[in-house]
C-alpha positions as CSV (number, residue, x, y, z in Angstrom):
1,M,98.5,-67.4,139.4
2,H,99.6,-71.1,139.8
3,K,101.0,-72.0,143.2
4,D,103.2,-75.0,143.3
5,Q,102.2,-77.3,146.3
6,T,104.9,-80.0,145.7
7,G,107.4,-78.9,148.3
8,V,111.0,-80.1,149.0
9,H,112.1,-82.7,151.5
10,I,115.7,-83.0,152.9
11,E,117.1,-86.0,154.8
12,G,120.5,-87.2,155.6
13,H,122.4,-90.4,156.4
14,I,125.9,-91.1,157.7
15,K,128.2,-94.1,157.7
16,I,131.3,-94.0,159.9
17,W,133.8,-96.8,159.1
18,D,137.4,-97.9,159.0
19,P,138.5,-97.9,155.3
20,E,141.2,-100.4,156.1
21,S,139.4,-103.1,158.1
22,Q,136.0,-102.2,156.5
23,E,134.4,-102.3,159.9
24,I,131.3,-100.1,160.2
25,Y,130.9,-98.2,163.5
26,I,127.8,-96.1,162.8
27,N,125.2,-96.4,160.1
28,K,122.1,-94.1,160.7
29,R,120.1,-91.1,159.7
30,N,120.7,-87.6,161.0
31,A,118.6,-84.5,162.0
32,I,118.3,-81.6,159.5
33,H,118.3,-78.0,160.8
34,Y,115.7,-76.8,158.4
35,E,116.0,-73.1,159.3
36,N,119.7,-73.0,158.7
37,M,119.4,-75.3,155.7
38,S,116.9,-73.1,154.0
39,N,119.1,-70.1,154.6
40,A,122.1,-71.9,153.3
41,L,120.3,-73.1,150.2
42,A,119.0,-69.6,149.4
43,Q,122.5,-68.1,149.9
44,S,124.0,-70.7,147.6
45,L,121.3,-70.2,144.9
46,A,121.8,-66.4,145.1
47,N,125.6,-66.9,144.6
48,S,126.2,-64.8,147.6
49,G,129.6,-66.4,148.3
50,Q,128.4,-68.3,151.4
51,G,125.9,-70.9,152.5
52,F,127.7,-73.9,150.9
53,I,129.0,-76.8,153.0
54,Q,132.5,-76.0,154.2
55,Q,133.4,-78.4,157.1
56,M,132.5,-81.3,159.3
57,A,132.5,-80.7,163.0
58,F,133.1,-83.3,165.7
59,G,132.1,-83.2,169.4
60,N,131.9,-85.3,172.5
61,G,128.9,-83.9,174.3
62,G,126.1,-85.9,172.7
63,T,125.9,-88.7,175.2
64,S,126.5,-89.7,178.7
65,V,127.6,-93.2,179.9
66,D,126.8,-94.4,183.4
67,P,129.0,-96.8,185.4
68,T,127.0,-99.8,184.1
69,G,127.6,-98.8,180.5
70,I,124.1,-97.6,179.7
71,I,124.3,-94.8,177.2
72,T,121.9,-91.8,177.3
73,Y,121.5,-89.8,174.0
74,L,120.8,-86.1,173.9
75,T,118.4,-84.7,171.3
76,P,120.1,-83.4,168.2
77,N,120.2,-79.6,167.9
78,S,118.0,-78.7,165.0
79,S,116.4,-75.4,165.9
80,G,117.6,-71.9,166.6
81,S,119.9,-70.1,164.1
82,N,122.8,-70.2,166.6
83,A,122.6,-73.9,167.1
84,S,125.8,-75.8,167.5
85,L,127.2,-79.2,168.6
86,Y,126.9,-79.7,172.4
87,N,130.7,-79.8,172.8
88,Q,132.6,-79.2,169.6
89,Q,136.1,-80.5,169.7
90,Y,137.4,-80.7,166.2
91,V,136.7,-79.5,162.6
92,K,137.8,-80.9,159.3
93,V,137.4,-78.8,156.1
94,V,135.6,-80.9,153.3
95,N,135.3,-78.2,150.7
96,A,137.8,-79.2,148.1
97,N,137.9,-75.7,146.7
98,S,139.1,-74.2,150.0
99,S,142.7,-73.4,150.5
100,T,142.3,-74.7,154.1
101,N,141.5,-78.2,152.9
102,T,144.8,-80.0,153.4
103,D,143.8,-83.2,151.6
104,P,141.1,-82.5,149.0
105,T,141.4,-86.0,147.4
106,R,140.1,-87.6,150.5
107,N,138.0,-84.8,152.0
108,Y,135.5,-83.5,149.4
109,I,131.9,-82.9,148.3
110,E,130.2,-84.1,145.2
111,T,126.6,-84.1,143.8
112,R,125.0,-87.3,142.5
113,H,121.9,-87.2,140.3
114,V,120.2,-89.8,138.1
115,T,118.4,-88.2,135.1
116,G,114.6,-88.7,135.4
117,T,114.6,-88.9,139.3
118,N,113.2,-86.2,141.6
119,Y,116.2,-86.1,144.0
120,T,119.8,-85.2,144.1
121,D,122.3,-86.3,146.7
122,V,125.1,-84.2,148.2
123,F,127.8,-86.7,149.1
124,V,130.4,-85.5,151.6
125,T,133.3,-87.7,152.6
126,C,135.8,-86.9,155.3
127,L,138.8,-88.9,156.5
128,L,140.2,-88.7,160.0
129,D,143.8,-89.6,159.3
130,Y,146.2,-91.2,161.8
131,G,147.5,-87.9,163.2
132,D,144.2,-85.9,163.1
133,G,143.1,-84.9,166.5
134,S,146.5,-85.3,168.0
135,T,146.2,-82.0,169.8
136,L,143.2,-83.4,171.7
137,G,145.4,-85.9,173.5
138,Q,144.7,-88.7,171.0
139,S,145.5,-92.1,172.5
140,A,148.0,-94.4,170.8
141,F,145.4,-97.3,170.8
142,D,141.6,-97.5,170.5
143,N,141.1,-98.7,174.1
144,A,139.7,-95.7,175.9
145,S,137.6,-96.5,179.0
146,T,135.5,-93.3,179.0
147,N,134.2,-90.9,176.3
148,S,136.4,-88.1,177.8
149,S,139.6,-90.0,177.1
150,G,141.6,-88.7,174.2
151,F,139.7,-88.0,171.0
152,V,136.4,-89.8,171.5
153,F,133.4,-88.3,169.6
154,D,129.7,-89.0,169.8
155,E,128.2,-86.2,167.7
156,L,129.0,-84.5,164.4
157,G,127.4,-82.1,161.9
158,L,127.9,-80.4,158.6
159,Q,128.5,-76.6,158.8
160,S,128.2,-74.0,156.1
161,Y,130.7,-71.4,155.1
162,S,130.0,-67.9,156.4
163,S,131.7,-64.6,155.4
164,T,131.2,-63.5,159.0
165,G,133.3,-66.4,160.4
166,T,130.3,-68.0,162.2
167,P,129.2,-71.2,160.3
168,L,125.6,-72.4,160.3
169,L,125.0,-75.9,161.7
170,L,123.1,-77.6,158.8
171,T,122.8,-81.1,160.2
172,H,123.4,-82.9,163.6
173,V,123.7,-86.5,164.5
174,I,124.3,-88.2,167.8
175,F,125.6,-91.8,168.2
176,H,127.4,-94.1,170.6
177,P,130.9,-92.9,171.3
178,V,133.6,-93.7,168.7
179,Q,137.3,-93.4,169.5
180,K,139.8,-91.9,167.0
181,S,143.2,-93.2,168.0
182,L,146.6,-92.9,166.4
183,N,146.4,-96.5,165.1
184,R,143.0,-96.0,163.4
185,L,141.7,-94.4,160.3
186,I,138.1,-93.3,160.4
187,Q,136.1,-92.3,157.3
188,I,132.7,-90.5,157.4
189,D,130.5,-90.8,154.4
190,Y,127.6,-88.2,154.7
191,T,124.7,-88.1,152.3
192,V,122.2,-85.3,152.2
193,R,119.3,-86.0,149.9
194,I,117.2,-83.1,148.5
195,Q,114.0,-84.2,146.8
196,S,110.5,-83.4,145.9
197,L,107.8,-84.5,148.3
198,T,106.2,-86.3,145.4
199,G,107.5,-89.9,145.3
200,L,109.8,-89.8,148.2
201,V,112.8,-92.1,148.0
202,G,114.7,-92.9,151.3
203,V,118.5,-92.4,151.4
């Protein structure tokens, strides 16, 4: 019996930016939770009604900032089936087919594949609109002095849909604190690349 030794590699990349000013706040790779990702992929392939990406979660427990401004970054949570963000604060549904997605034209998922290549990208885009996060004490202006003021986040991740109501954390990324204030739009473009180990192409 032939045994395929090729294997599959998954990697991700995020860009956090202001779609009005075009300023880019974060541009980096993320950690993949391989146990949860393999589970989610299997559930999706089996058409089990769960496992697909449902939402993007935001938190503010990924870093600490000392009085001199030095930032200490925690390690992304990428092991343990019950893994979560360090301090999840907010969730935005990005599944355009979900009735809970209030703006599917600006919060959606699409796949991108070029014929003849050995990879396919899952592209997720999420917009934090002016009023998003207002229940978290969002400040009027982007001038917070600490990462506990208003809606300041320093970690985010993609989470799958689960019929039990407990989503799986598929990815996790930690970065320097970014403030979402009432006067600011923030867009997150999240790319997850699934590809063969043969001829890897970075995302």
